[in-house]
C-alpha positions, -999 to +999 in steps of 0.1 A: +708-576-429+689-544-437+688-514-414+651-522-407+660-558-397+689-546-376+666-520-359+640-547-352+665-570-336+680-542-315+646-530-304+636-566-294+667-570-273+662-535-258+626-541-248+634-575-233+662-559-213+639-531-202+613-556-191+635-581-173+663-559-159+661-522-162+625-514-153+624-536-122+656-519-110+643-485-118+611-491-100+631-503-070+650-470-071+618-451-073+604-468-043+637-462-024+637-425-030+600-422-023+607-437+011+631-408+016+662-429+013+694-418-005+708-434-036+742-451-030+771-452-054+759-484-071+724-468-077+740-437-091+763-458-114+732-477-126+713-445-134+743-430-152+747-462-173+710-462-182+710-426-192+742-431-213+726-460-230+695-439-237+716-412-253+734-438-275+700-453-285+685-419-295+692-424-332+673-457-330+644-439-313+645-412-340+642-438-367+614-456-350+588-431-337+567-459-323+592-460-295+588-424-286+561-429-259+581-456-240+613-435-243+596-404-230+580-423-201+614-438-191+632-405-192+604-389-172+608-417-146+646-412-144+640-375-140+616-380-112+639-404-094+669-381-097+649-351-085+636-369-055+671-383-048+684-348-048+657-336-024+665-366-001+702-354-001+690-319+010+701-304-023+667-292-032+669-263-007+702-253-023+685-250-057+655-230-045+654-194-056+658-169-027+627-152-014 
């Protein structure tokens, strides 16, 4: 199998996993933090796993620029969730610059 065929297969599996598993869970976490709730250990492990997978997939994204938009949107969503989760924990005040 060529690299192009391998990439196509991996991309297909990644997008299906994103559609059926990852995105629904991430959107649930987004709703949770938007309600002011805290993330539990299970939530944090999930986000950590997703971010580690994204880091491992970076070469695939680099070889396939058509994936850039979806990758950027997902990383932005993860960032928004973690920022809001930190604020929900009260950590945002600790990070604010002194006045």
